[in-house]
Residue frames as a rotation matrix with the C-alpha (Angstrom) as fourth column:
MET 1
0.425 -0.793 -0.436 -139.35
0.721 0.006 0.693 -150.24
-0.547 -0.609 0.575 49.28
SER 2
0.991 -0.060 -0.116 -137.74
-0.111 -0.854 -0.508 -146.94
-0.069 0.517 -0.853 48.32
VAL 3
0.396 -0.911 0.118 -134.24
0.813 0.288 -0.505 -146.59
0.426 0.296 0.855 46.95
ALA 4
0.372 -0.335 -0.866 -131.96
0.604 -0.621 0.499 -144.40
-0.705 -0.708 -0.029 49.05
VAL 5
0.361 -0.222 0.906 -131.16
0.804 -0.419 -0.423 -141.24
0.473 0.881 0.027 47.12
SER 6
-0.689 -0.683 -0.240 -129.04
0.719 -0.606 -0.341 -138.20
0.087 -0.407 0.909 47.84
LYS 7
0.228 0.748 -0.623 -130.79
0.759 -0.538 -0.368 -135.13
-0.610 -0.389 -0.690 49.16
HIS 8
-0.400 -0.557 -0.728 -128.97
0.035 -0.803 0.595 -133.09
-0.916 0.212 0.341 46.51
LEU 9
-0.917 0.049 0.397 -131.28
0.398 0.219 0.891 -133.78
-0.043 0.975 -0.220 43.54
SER 10
-0.245 0.873 -0.423 -134.21
-0.299 -0.483 -0.823 -131.78
-0.922 -0.075 0.379 42.15
VAL 11
-0.587 0.164 0.793 -136.34
0.726 0.541 0.425 -133.03
-0.359 0.825 -0.436 39.24
VAL 12
-0.492 0.422 -0.761 -137.80
-0.422 -0.880 -0.215 -130.50
-0.761 0.216 0.612 36.79
ILE 13
-0.560 0.430 0.709 -140.75
0.719 0.676 0.158 -131.59
-0.411 0.598 -0.688 34.62
PRO 14
-0.884 0.320 -0.340 -142.29
-0.424 -0.855 0.298 -129.21
-0.195 0.407 0.892 32.04
VAL 15
-0.483 0.812 0.329 -146.07
0.585 0.578 -0.568 -129.68
-0.652 -0.082 -0.754 31.84
GLY 16
-0.968 0.146 0.203 -148.03
0.102 -0.511 0.853 -128.65
0.228 0.847 0.480 28.76
PRO 17
-0.497 0.853 0.158 -151.68
-0.868 -0.488 -0.097 -127.53
-0.006 -0.185 0.983 28.54
ASN 18
0.524 0.845 0.107 -154.09
-0.851 0.525 0.016 -130.26
-0.043 -0.099 0.994 29.66
ASP 19
-0.048 -0.641 -0.766 -151.18
-0.428 0.706 -0.564 -132.69
0.903 0.301 -0.308 30.06
HIS 20
0.647 0.335 0.685 -151.69
-0.761 0.224 0.609 -135.35
0.050 -0.915 0.400 32.71
SER 21
0.665 -0.422 -0.617 -148.91
0.053 0.850 -0.524 -137.77
0.745 0.316 0.587 31.75
TRP 22
-0.251 -0.815 0.522 -146.71
-0.509 -0.347 -0.787 -136.31
0.823 -0.464 -0.328 34.50
ARG 23
0.438 0.498 0.748 -148.83
-0.896 0.175 0.408 -138.11
0.072 -0.849 0.523 37.10
GLN 24
0.976 -0.101 -0.193 -147.41
0.086 0.993 -0.083 -141.50
0.200 0.065 0.978 36.10
LEU 25
0.163 -0.980 0.114 -143.88
0.199 -0.080 -0.977 -140.11
0.966 0.182 0.182 36.10
VAL 26
-0.114 -0.155 0.981 -144.29
-0.825 -0.536 -0.181 -138.63
0.554 -0.830 -0.067 39.58
ASN 27
0.819 0.447 0.361 -145.56
-0.570 0.710 0.414 -142.01
-0.071 -0.544 0.836 40.71
ASP 28
0.711 -0.643 -0.285 -142.45
0.357 0.678 -0.643 -143.66
0.607 0.355 0.711 39.23
LEU 29
-0.119 -0.829 0.546 -140.25
-0.136 -0.531 -0.836 -141.16
0.983 -0.174 -0.050 41.06
SER 30
0.596 0.435 0.674 -141.87
-0.692 -0.146 0.707 -142.00
0.406 -0.888 0.215 44.40
VAL 31
0.807 -0.351 -0.475 -139.47
0.413 0.910 0.028 -144.95
0.423 -0.219 0.879 44.69
PHE 32
-0.202 -0.926 0.319 -136.77
0.338 -0.372 -0.864 -142.39
0.919 -0.067 0.388 45.56
GLY 33
-0.170 0.214 -0.962 -138.72
0.985 0.005 -0.173 -141.33
-0.032 -0.977 -0.212 48.62
LYS 34
0.772 0.635 0.027 -139.75
0.634 -0.772 0.054 -137.87
0.055 -0.024 -0.998 49.77
GLU 35
0.154 -0.796 -0.585 -136.20
0.409 -0.488 0.771 -136.55
-0.899 -0.358 0.250 49.87
LEU 36
-0.641 -0.336 0.690 -136.41
0.753 -0.100 0.650 -136.00
-0.150 0.936 0.317 46.11
ASP 37
-0.299 0.519 -0.800 -137.73
-0.062 -0.848 -0.527 -132.54
-0.952 -0.108 0.286 45.17
ILE 38
-0.457 0.255 0.852 -140.05
0.866 0.344 0.362 -132.56
-0.200 0.904 -0.378 42.13
ILE 39
-0.497 0.223 -0.839 -140.90
-0.098 -0.975 -0.201 -129.32
-0.862 -0.018 0.506 40.34
LEU 40
-0.069 0.574 0.816 -143.77
0.936 0.320 -0.147 -129.24
-0.346 0.753 -0.560 37.86
ALA 41
-0.706 -0.214 -0.675 -143.21
0.004 -0.954 0.299 -126.21
-0.709 0.208 0.674 35.61
ALA 42
-0.244 0.763 0.598 -146.64
0.890 0.421 -0.175 -125.82
-0.385 0.490 -0.782 34.00
CYS 43
-0.967 -0.052 0.249 -148.02
0.178 -0.838 0.515 -123.27
0.182 0.543 0.820 31.56
GLN 44
-0.005 0.980 0.201 -151.29
-0.006 -0.201 0.980 -123.08
1.000 0.004 0.007 33.48
ILE 45
-0.227 -0.038 0.973 -152.38
-0.907 -0.355 -0.225 -122.48
0.354 -0.934 0.046 37.06
GLN 46
-0.977 -0.127 -0.169 -152.64
-0.049 0.913 -0.404 -125.38
0.206 -0.387 -0.899 39.45
PRO 47
-0.156 0.982 -0.106 -156.22
-0.007 0.106 0.994 -126.67
0.988 0.156 -0.010 39.63
ASP 48
-0.102 0.178 0.979 -157.85
-0.890 -0.456 -0.010 -125.95
0.444 -0.872 0.205 42.98
ASP 49
0.769 0.523 0.368 -158.76
-0.634 0.700 0.328 -129.59
-0.086 -0.485 0.870 43.52
MET 50
0.523 -0.644 -0.557 -155.28
-0.086 0.611 -0.787 -130.96
0.848 0.460 0.265 42.72
GLN 51
0.895 -0.252 0.367 -153.52
-0.360 0.078 0.930 -132.59
-0.263 -0.965 -0.021 45.65
LEU 52
0.464 -0.822 -0.330 -149.74
-0.311 0.198 -0.930 -132.93
0.830 0.534 -0.163 45.43
ALA 53
0.557 -0.384 -0.736 -147.31
0.755 0.604 0.256 -134.79
0.346 -0.699 0.626 47.66
GLU 54
0.866 -0.166 -0.472 -145.29
0.218 -0.724 0.654 -132.66
-0.451 -0.669 -0.591 50.05
ASN 55
-0.137 -0.989 -0.057 -142.12
0.262 -0.092 0.961 -133.00
-0.955 0.117 0.272 47.92
VAL 56
-0.373 0.104 0.922 -143.91
0.928 0.022 0.373 -131.93
0.018 0.994 -0.105 44.69
ILE 57
-0.266 0.298 -0.917 -144.45
0.203 -0.912 -0.356 -128.27
-0.942 -0.281 0.182 43.82
TRP 58
0.201 0.451 0.870 -146.40
0.974 0.002 -0.226 -126.71
-0.104 0.892 -0.439 40.95
ILE 59
-0.358 -0.312 -0.880 -145.13
0.233 -0.943 0.239 -123.45
-0.904 -0.119 0.410 39.47
GLN 60
0.685 0.670 0.287 -146.80
0.495 -0.139 -0.858 -121.48
-0.534 0.729 -0.427 36.69
SER 61
-0.451 -0.877 -0.167 -144.70
0.304 -0.327 0.895 -120.49
-0.839 0.353 0.414 33.71
THR 62
0.168 0.379 -0.910 -145.17
-0.816 -0.464 -0.344 -118.85
-0.553 0.801 0.231 30.34
GLN 63
0.824 0.222 0.522 -145.60
0.035 0.898 -0.439 -121.49
-0.566 0.380 0.732 27.66
GLY 64
0.607 -0.710 -0.356 -142.42
-0.586 -0.098 -0.804 -122.68
0.537 0.697 -0.475 25.98
ARG 65
0.812 -0.231 -0.535 -140.25
0.409 0.880 0.240 -125.61
0.416 -0.414 0.810 26.97
ALA 66
-0.237 -0.964 0.121 -137.08
0.569 -0.238 -0.787 -123.54
0.787 -0.118 0.605 27.43
GLN 67
-0.257 0.215 0.942 -138.94
-0.541 -0.840 0.044 -121.03
0.801 -0.498 0.332 29.60
GLN 68
0.764 0.638 0.097 -140.52
-0.462 0.436 0.773 -123.76
0.451 -0.635 0.627 31.69
LEU 69
0.553 -0.640 -0.534 -137.25
0.634 0.739 -0.229 -125.64
0.541 -0.211 0.814 32.16
ASN 70
-0.436 -0.767 0.472 -135.38
0.285 -0.615 -0.736 -122.49
0.854 -0.186 0.486 33.18
LEU 71
0.042 0.532 0.846 -138.07
-0.730 -0.562 0.390 -121.44
0.682 -0.634 0.365 35.64
GLY 72
0.910 0.276 -0.311 -138.08
-0.046 0.811 0.584 -124.91
0.413 -0.517 0.750 37.16
ALA 73
0.154 -0.946 -0.286 -134.29
0.716 0.306 -0.628 -124.79
0.681 -0.108 0.724 37.48
ARG 74
-0.424 -0.287 0.859 -134.48
-0.227 -0.884 -0.408 -121.45
0.877 -0.368 0.310 39.28
HIS 75
0.440 0.671 0.596 -136.79
-0.794 -0.018 0.607 -123.06
0.418 -0.741 0.525 41.84
ALA 76
0.606 -0.273 -0.747 -134.47
0.257 0.956 -0.141 -126.04
0.753 -0.107 0.650 42.30
ALA 77
0.811 -0.236 0.535 -133.00
-0.573 -0.503 0.647 -125.89
0.116 -0.831 -0.544 45.79
ASN 78
0.741 -0.497 0.452 -130.58
0.124 0.762 0.635 -128.79
-0.660 -0.414 0.626 45.39
GLY 79
-0.008 -0.923 -0.385 -127.15
-0.402 -0.350 0.846 -129.09
-0.916 0.162 -0.368 43.83
TYR 80
-0.940 -0.269 0.208 -128.12
0.053 0.490 0.870 -131.34
-0.336 0.829 -0.446 40.93
ILE 81
-0.086 0.920 -0.383 -131.01
-0.737 -0.317 -0.597 -131.01
-0.671 0.231 0.705 38.46
TRP 82
-0.800 -0.010 0.599 -132.64
0.304 0.855 0.421 -133.82
-0.516 0.519 -0.681 36.50
PHE 83
-0.436 0.636 -0.637 -134.75
-0.789 -0.611 -0.070 -132.64
-0.433 0.472 0.768 33.56
LEU 84
-0.809 0.244 0.535 -137.46
0.330 0.941 0.070 -135.12
-0.487 0.233 -0.842 32.53
HIS 85
-0.761 0.639 -0.113 -140.24
-0.432 -0.369 0.823 -134.91
0.484 0.675 0.557 29.93
ALA 86
-0.284 0.737 0.614 -143.72
-0.927 -0.048 -0.372 -135.42
-0.245 -0.675 0.696 31.35
ASP 87
0.705 0.635 -0.317 -144.42
-0.703 0.687 -0.185 -138.55
0.100 0.353 0.930 29.28
THR 88
-0.290 -0.885 -0.363 -141.20
-0.667 0.459 -0.587 -140.28
0.687 0.072 -0.724 30.40
ARG 89
0.905 0.413 0.104 -141.39
-0.364 0.621 0.694 -143.57
0.222 -0.666 0.712 32.28
LEU 90
0.052 -0.939 0.339 -138.54
-0.998 -0.057 -0.007 -144.98
0.026 -0.338 -0.941 34.33
THR 91
0.415 -0.050 -0.908 -137.10
-0.144 0.982 -0.120 -148.48
0.898 0.180 0.400 34.07
THR 92
0.982 0.020 -0.188 -135.98
0.175 0.280 0.944 -150.22
0.071 -0.960 0.271 37.27
ALA 93
0.233 -0.972 0.006 -132.31
0.955 0.228 -0.188 -149.82
0.181 0.049 0.982 36.30
VAL 94
0.236 -0.109 0.966 -132.62
0.223 -0.961 -0.163 -146.04
0.946 0.254 -0.202 36.53
PHE 95
0.926 0.300 0.229 -132.82
-0.114 -0.356 0.928 -145.87
0.359 -0.885 -0.295 40.33
PRO 96
0.657 -0.740 -0.145 -129.42
0.525 0.311 0.793 -147.36
-0.541 -0.597 0.592 41.29
VAL 97
0.023 -0.648 0.761 -127.81
0.958 -0.202 -0.201 -145.60
0.285 0.734 0.616 38.33
VAL 98
0.492 0.221 0.842 -128.99
0.090 -0.975 0.203 -142.18
0.866 -0.024 -0.500 39.55
GLN 99
0.991 -0.136 0.015 -127.75
-0.021 -0.044 0.999 -142.94
-0.135 -0.990 -0.046 43.06
HIS 100
0.336 -0.923 0.188 -124.33
0.842 0.384 0.380 -143.96
-0.422 0.031 0.906 41.72
TYR 101
0.129 -0.243 0.961 -124.20
0.722 -0.641 -0.259 -140.86
0.680 0.728 0.093 39.53
LEU 102
0.777 0.255 0.576 -124.87
-0.130 -0.830 0.542 -138.58
0.616 -0.496 -0.612 42.50
GLU 103
0.876 -0.482 -0.020 -122.12
0.179 0.285 0.942 -140.30
-0.448 -0.828 0.336 44.48
THR 104
0.015 -0.933 0.360 -119.52
0.743 0.251 0.620 -139.96
-0.669 0.258 0.697 41.71
ALA 105
0.746 0.419 0.517 -120.71
0.666 -0.455 -0.592 -137.04
-0.012 0.786 -0.618 39.55
ASP 106
-0.441 -0.863 -0.248 -118.17
0.750 -0.506 0.426 -134.66
-0.493 0.002 0.870 38.10
ASN 107
-0.220 0.307 -0.926 -118.58
-0.232 -0.938 -0.256 -131.49
-0.947 0.158 0.278 36.08
HIS 108
-0.993 -0.083 -0.088 -120.40
-0.107 0.261 0.959 -133.00
-0.057 0.962 -0.268 33.10
LEU 109
-0.119 0.982 -0.150 -123.81
-0.986 -0.134 -0.096 -133.63
-0.115 0.137 0.984 31.56
ALA 110
-0.910 -0.088 0.404 -125.23
-0.090 0.996 0.014 -137.12
-0.404 -0.023 -0.914 31.94
TYR 111
-0.123 0.884 -0.452 -128.09
-0.992 -0.123 0.030 -138.63
-0.030 0.452 0.892 29.98
PHE 112
-0.123 0.196 0.973 -129.82
-0.336 0.914 -0.227 -141.99
-0.934 -0.355 -0.047 29.61
ARG 113
-0.989 -0.084 0.121 -130.30
0.067 0.470 0.880 -144.42
-0.131 0.879 -0.459 26.77
LEU 114
-0.426 0.871 -0.243 -133.64
-0.862 -0.473 -0.184 -144.11
-0.276 0.131 0.952 25.01
LYS 115
-0.928 0.296 0.226 -136.35
0.341 0.920 0.195 -146.72
-0.150 0.258 -0.954 24.60
PHE 116
-0.653 0.758 0.008 -139.78
-0.636 -0.554 0.538 -146.23
0.412 0.346 0.843 23.03
ALA 117
-0.456 0.615 0.644 -142.95
-0.525 0.399 -0.752 -147.46
-0.719 -0.681 0.141 24.70
SER 118
-0.836 0.163 0.524 -145.19
0.409 0.821 0.398 -150.05
-0.365 0.547 -0.753 23.07
ASP 119
0.107 0.937 -0.333 -147.83
0.341 -0.349 -0.873 -147.42
-0.934 -0.021 -0.356 22.15
GLY 120
0.295 -0.057 -0.954 -146.43
-0.773 -0.601 -0.203 -147.00
-0.562 0.797 -0.221 18.63
PRO 121
0.813 0.010 -0.582 -145.14
-0.471 0.599 -0.648 -149.00
0.342 0.801 0.491 15.64
LYS 122
0.853 -0.514 0.092 -142.59
0.372 0.721 0.585 -151.76
-0.367 -0.464 0.806 16.21
GLN 123
0.451 -0.704 0.549 -140.19
0.689 -0.117 -0.716 -149.92
0.568 0.701 0.432 13.91
THR 124
0.791 -0.146 0.594 -139.57
-0.365 -0.892 0.266 -147.37
0.491 -0.427 -0.759 16.66
ARG 125
0.798 -0.597 0.085 -136.99
0.320 0.539 0.780 -149.84
-0.511 -0.595 0.620 17.97
LEU 126
0.194 -0.716 0.671 -134.87
0.954 -0.020 -0.298 -148.66
0.226 0.698 0.679 15.06
ASN 127
0.503 0.057 0.862 -135.44
0.080 -0.997 0.020 -145.05
0.861 0.059 -0.506 16.05
ALA 128
0.960 -0.160 0.228 -134.30
-0.247 -0.107 0.963 -145.77
-0.129 -0.981 -0.142 19.60
TRP 129
0.510 -0.811 0.285 -131.21
0.756 0.581 0.300 -147.58
-0.409 0.063 0.910 18.29
ALA 130
0.167 -0.419 0.893 -130.39
0.756 -0.527 -0.389 -144.63
0.633 0.739 0.229 16.02
ALA 131
0.765 0.171 0.621 -130.93
-0.188 -0.862 0.470 -142.13
0.616 -0.476 -0.628 18.84
ASN 132
0.885 -0.453 0.106 -128.53
0.022 0.268 0.963 -144.02
-0.465 -0.850 0.247 21.08
ILE 133
0.243 -0.799 0.550 -125.94
0.965 0.258 -0.051 -144.23
-0.101 0.543 0.834 18.30
ARG 134
0.368 -0.029 0.929 -126.34
0.404 -0.895 -0.188 -140.48
0.837 0.445 -0.318 17.65
SER 135
0.930 0.039 0.366 -125.87
-0.293 -0.526 0.799 -139.71
0.224 -0.850 -0.477 21.34
ARG 136
0.764 -0.627 0.152 -122.92
0.286 0.541 0.791 -142.02
-0.578 -0.561 0.593 21.93
PHE 137
0.038 -0.819 0.573 -120.85
0.933 0.234 0.273 -141.33
-0.357 0.524 0.773 18.83
PHE 138
-0.163 -0.060 0.985 -121.92
0.671 -0.739 0.066 -137.82
0.724 0.671 0.161 17.84
GLY 139
-0.806 -0.234 -0.544 -122.57
0.588 -0.422 -0.690 -136.37
-0.069 -0.876 0.477 21.31
LEU 140
-0.793 0.580 0.187 -126.13
-0.443 -0.759 0.477 -135.25
0.419 0.295 0.859 20.52
PRO 141
-0.730 0.609 -0.310 -128.58
0.682 0.633 -0.366 -136.57
-0.027 -0.479 -0.878 23.11
PHE 142
-0.354 0.720 0.597 -132.11
0.059 -0.620 0.782 -135.13
0.934 0.312 0.177 23.12
GLY 143
-0.514 0.191 0.837 -134.11
-0.774 -0.523 -0.356 -133.85
0.370 -0.831 0.416 26.07
ASP 144
0.601 0.798 -0.031 -136.22
-0.715 0.555 0.425 -137.01
0.357 -0.233 0.905 26.26
GLN 145
0.266 -0.593 -0.760 -133.03
0.278 0.802 -0.528 -138.79
0.923 -0.071 0.378 27.40
GLY 146
0.868 0.323 -0.377 -133.23
0.412 -0.045 0.910 -137.08
0.277 -0.945 -0.172 30.77
PHE 147
0.058 -0.881 0.470 -130.42
0.086 -0.464 -0.881 -134.55
0.995 0.092 0.049 31.16
ILE 148
0.911 0.119 -0.396 -128.92
0.397 0.009 0.918 -134.55
0.113 -0.993 -0.039 34.65
LEU 149
0.015 -0.926 0.377 -126.17
0.566 -0.303 -0.766 -132.15
0.824 0.225 0.520 35.73
ASN 150
-0.444 -0.299 -0.844 -124.77
0.876 -0.344 -0.339 -129.95
-0.189 -0.890 0.415 38.44
LYS 151
0.637 0.768 -0.066 -126.85
0.745 -0.636 -0.203 -126.80
-0.198 0.080 -0.977 38.92
SER 152
0.297 -0.603 -0.741 -123.73
-0.018 -0.779 0.627 -124.65
-0.955 -0.173 -0.242 38.95
LEU 153
-0.749 -0.523 0.407 -122.83
0.350 0.209 0.913 -125.98
-0.563 0.826 0.027 35.50
PHE 154
-0.010 0.849 0.528 -126.37
1.000 0.004 0.012 -125.28
0.008 0.528 -0.849 34.28
ASP 155
0.753 0.279 -0.596 -126.10
0.393 -0.917 0.067 -121.70
-0.528 -0.285 -0.800 35.56
CYS 156
-0.189 -0.924 -0.331 -122.63
0.039 -0.344 0.938 -121.29
-0.981 0.164 0.102 34.01
ILE 157
-0.768 -0.029 0.640 -124.03
0.612 0.258 0.747 -122.26
-0.187 0.966 -0.180 30.58
LYS 158
-0.845 0.483 -0.231 -126.92
-0.443 -0.873 -0.206 -119.84
-0.301 -0.071 0.951 31.28
GLY 159
-0.234 0.836 0.496 -129.59
-0.120 0.481 -0.868 -122.51
-0.965 -0.262 -0.012 30.96
PHE 160
-0.173 0.311 0.935 -131.74
0.890 0.455 0.013 -123.10
-0.421 0.834 -0.356 27.92
ASP 161
-0.975 -0.198 -0.097 -131.94
0.126 -0.862 0.490 -120.40
-0.180 0.466 0.866 25.26
GLU 162
-0.267 0.958 -0.100 -135.48
0.411 0.020 -0.912 -119.00
-0.872 -0.284 -0.399 25.50
THR 163
-0.094 0.199 -0.976 -135.24
-0.747 -0.662 -0.063 -117.47
-0.658 0.723 0.211 22.01
VAL 164
-0.900 -0.248 -0.358 -135.07
-0.422 0.699 0.577 -120.99
0.107 0.671 -0.734 20.54
MET 165
-0.047 0.995 0.088 -138.60
-0.995 -0.039 -0.096 -122.11
-0.093 -0.092 0.991 19.73
LEU 166
0.952 0.289 -0.101 -137.65
-0.302 0.940 -0.161 -125.66
0.048 0.184 0.982 18.68
GLY 167
0.553 -0.770 -0.316 -134.62
0.429 0.589 -0.684 -127.73
0.714 0.243 0.657 19.58
GLU 168
0.623 -0.302 0.721 -133.68
-0.654 -0.707 0.269 -126.01
0.429 -0.640 -0.638 22.84
ASP 169
0.842 -0.311 0.441 -132.19
-0.104 0.709 0.697 -129.32
-0.530 -0.633 0.565 24.00
LEU 170
0.578 -0.647 0.498 -129.83
0.810 0.380 -0.447 -129.61
0.100 0.661 0.743 21.01
ASP 171
0.516 -0.359 0.778 -128.82
-0.029 -0.915 -0.403 -125.98
0.856 0.186 -0.482 21.38
PHE 172
0.794 -0.169 0.584 -128.02
-0.607 -0.162 0.778 -126.60
-0.037 -0.972 -0.231 25.05
VAL 173
0.763 -0.500 0.408 -125.90
0.365 0.856 0.367 -129.67
-0.533 -0.131 0.836 24.26
ILE 174
0.511 -0.578 0.636 -123.96
0.717 -0.122 -0.686 -127.91
0.474 0.807 0.353 21.50
ARG 175
0.583 -0.299 0.755 -123.14
-0.430 -0.902 -0.025 -125.02
0.689 -0.310 -0.655 23.83
LEU 176
0.810 -0.312 0.496 -121.85
-0.351 0.419 0.837 -127.56
-0.469 -0.852 0.230 26.36
GLN 177
0.665 -0.574 0.478 -119.69
0.726 0.646 -0.233 -129.14
-0.175 0.502 0.847 23.67
ALA 178
0.525 -0.445 0.726 -118.29
0.270 -0.721 -0.637 -125.72
0.807 0.531 -0.258 22.73
ALA 179
0.569 -0.272 0.776 -117.40
-0.755 -0.548 0.361 -125.18
0.327 -0.791 -0.517 26.39
LYS 180
-0.329 -0.749 -0.576 -115.56
-0.490 0.656 -0.574 -128.55
0.808 0.093 -0.582 26.40
ILE 181
-0.175 0.377 0.910 -118.00
-0.939 0.213 -0.269 -130.04
-0.295 -0.901 0.317 28.93
PRO 182
-0.956 -0.239 -0.169 -117.94
-0.280 0.914 0.294 -133.86
0.084 0.328 -0.941 28.78
LEU 183
0.119 0.990 -0.071 -121.12
-0.957 0.134 0.259 -135.87
0.266 0.037 0.963 28.14
GLN 184
-0.865 -0.395 0.309 -121.74
-0.484 0.820 -0.307 -139.18
-0.132 -0.415 -0.900 29.87
GLU 185
-0.069 0.832 -0.551 -124.18
-0.583 0.414 0.699 -141.90
0.809 0.370 0.456 28.86
LEU 186
-0.363 0.038 0.931 -125.67
-0.890 0.281 -0.358 -143.59
-0.275 -0.959 -0.068 31.92
PRO 187
-0.922 -0.124 -0.367 -126.24
-0.263 0.896 0.358 -147.38
0.284 0.426 -0.859 31.79
ALA 188
-0.557 0.827 0.076 -130.03
0.440 0.371 -0.818 -147.35
-0.704 -0.423 -0.570 32.01
GLU 189
-0.753 0.353 0.556 -132.99
0.529 -0.178 0.830 -146.64
0.392 0.919 -0.053 29.75
LEU 190
-0.633 0.703 -0.323 -135.74
-0.248 -0.580 -0.776 -144.07
-0.733 -0.411 0.542 29.89
ILE 191
-0.531 0.554 0.641 -138.99
0.814 0.543 0.205 -144.95
-0.234 0.631 -0.740 28.13
THR 192
-0.725 0.315 -0.612 -140.72
-0.312 -0.943 -0.115 -142.32
-0.614 0.107 0.782 26.04
SER 193
0.210 0.935 0.287 -144.04
-0.002 0.294 -0.956 -142.44
-0.978 0.200 0.063 24.24
ALA 194
-0.857 -0.441 0.266 -144.15
0.223 0.148 0.964 -143.48
-0.465 0.885 -0.029 20.55
ARG 195
0.045 0.997 0.059 -147.69
0.552 0.024 -0.834 -142.20
-0.833 0.070 -0.549 20.00
ARG 196
0.217 0.032 -0.976 -146.60
-0.521 -0.841 -0.143 -139.55
-0.825 0.540 -0.166 17.50
TYR 197
-0.817 -0.529 -0.228 -145.19
-0.492 0.434 0.755 -142.28
-0.300 0.729 -0.615 15.23
GLN 198
-0.639 0.673 0.374 -148.53
0.631 0.736 -0.246 -144.10
-0.440 0.079 -0.894 15.40
LYS 199
0.264 0.829 -0.492 -150.55
0.392 -0.559 -0.731 -140.95
-0.881 0.000 -0.473 14.75
GLN 200
0.413 -0.158 -0.897 -148.41
-0.587 -0.799 -0.130 -139.30
-0.696 0.581 -0.422 12.07
GLY 201
0.977 -0.095 -0.190 -146.94
-0.085 0.645 -0.759 -142.38
0.195 0.758 0.622 10.43
TRP 202
0.657 -0.753 -0.008 -143.59
0.400 0.339 0.851 -144.00
-0.639 -0.563 0.524 11.19
LEU 203
0.030 -0.717 0.697 -141.77
0.998 0.059 0.018 -143.17
-0.054 0.695 0.717 7.96
ILE 204
0.392 0.183 0.902 -142.95
0.419 -0.908 0.003 -139.56
0.819 0.376 -0.432 7.68
THR 205
0.990 0.011 0.138 -142.20
-0.118 -0.456 0.882 -138.89
0.073 -0.890 -0.450 11.34
THR 206
0.506 -0.858 0.091 -138.76
0.621 0.435 0.652 -140.49
-0.599 -0.274 0.753 11.10
ILE 207
-0.005 -0.483 0.875 -137.80
0.936 -0.310 -0.166 -138.49
0.351 0.819 0.454 8.01
ARG 208
0.648 0.322 0.690 -139.04
0.131 -0.940 0.315 -135.29
0.750 -0.114 -0.652 9.64
HIS 209
0.957 -0.284 -0.056 -137.02
0.033 -0.085 0.996 -135.94
-0.287 -0.955 -0.072 12.79
VAL 210
0.202 -0.923 0.327 -133.82
0.896 0.309 0.318 -136.67
-0.394 0.229 0.890 10.84
TRP 211
0.058 -0.123 0.991 -134.25
0.717 -0.686 -0.127 -133.47
0.695 0.718 0.049 8.84
LEU 212
0.839 0.323 0.438 -135.04
-0.045 -0.762 0.646 -131.41
0.543 -0.562 -0.624 11.95
THR 213
0.752 -0.629 -0.199 -132.02
0.449 0.266 0.853 -132.83
-0.484 -0.731 0.482 13.78
TRP 214
-0.115 -0.808 0.578 -129.73
0.993 -0.094 0.067 -131.73
0.000 0.582 0.813 10.95
LEU 215
0.168 0.263 0.950 -131.40
0.466 -0.870 0.158 -128.33
0.869 0.417 -0.268 10.62
LEU 216
0.943 0.284 0.174 -131.55
-0.015 -0.486 0.874 -127.52
0.333 -0.826 -0.454 14.34
THR 217
0.515 -0.841 -0.167 -127.98
0.702 0.302 0.645 -128.67
-0.492 -0.450 0.746 14.91
ARG 218
-0.203 -0.563 0.801 -126.80
0.918 -0.394 -0.044 -126.45
0.340 0.727 0.597 12.07
GLN 219
0.428 0.451 0.783 -128.76
0.196 -0.892 0.407 -123.47
0.882 -0.021 -0.470 13.41
ALA 220
0.968 -0.091 -0.235 -127.41
0.231 -0.053 0.971 -123.98
-0.101 -0.994 -0.030 16.92
LYS 221
0.111 -0.992 0.061 -123.83
0.909 0.126 0.398 -123.99
-0.402 0.011 0.916 15.64
GLN 222
-0.129 -0.094 0.987 -124.52
0.693 -0.721 0.022 -120.86
0.710 0.687 0.158 13.60
ARG 223
0.824 0.458 0.335 -125.87
0.069 -0.667 0.742 -119.08
0.563 -0.588 -0.581 16.69
LEU 224
0.735 -0.610 -0.297 -122.75
0.510 0.207 0.835 -120.11
-0.447 -0.765 0.463 18.55
ASP 225
-0.158 -0.794 0.587 -120.51
0.985 -0.172 0.031 -118.71
0.076 0.583 0.809 15.82
ILE 226
0.262 0.340 0.903 -122.36
0.337 -0.909 0.244 -115.40
0.904 0.240 -0.353 16.04
VAL 227
0.992 0.124 -0.029 -121.90
0.062 -0.272 0.960 -115.28
0.111 -0.954 -0.278 19.83
LEU 228
0.410 -0.909 -0.070 -118.22
0.740 0.287 0.609 -116.17
-0.533 -0.302 0.790 19.59
């Protein structure tokens, strides 16, 4: 049974080289029905033998998450855009929350609470808790929390900065803050993979992410000062 959803939403999913995790996400999104437009912004050509549903399109982009997200947004025909990472999985609470958001949305950026999948160390529960605290009290959600916003607002902010090689999501959020655009946490969780914590080690990965968050936030604010 599909959940009724507004016809005004496009989903943009950046796809990396040899990445197939998007298939599960597209399957999750099928609960919304075929009225939902799904744009796969990939840094490779679509394989000849790949069959996509009629509401899913594949576009080729230069490699780089900001470039892929922006190109996907330019192909979005609907009034609202939902940016999702390819390895994201949706919880059942997401569907009615998205519908309610589309019925009541204002001129702001919405994002979801974060939860890590069970493919990594148990300590990633602490990372998810910290990420949700960071988002709620410091206004710094990351891209894996599923940004959703009005396309006109996205265009007004001029999308993601394609000169930013790392942390394009933080840069985007900080520019929204500078423009006094409200952020809204939606009452549902998105699940993201914890494989990198398993592969690289929980403590080392956690320390690296904390340091990068501080560094990239500082750099984004410095770029904003230069522009202003």
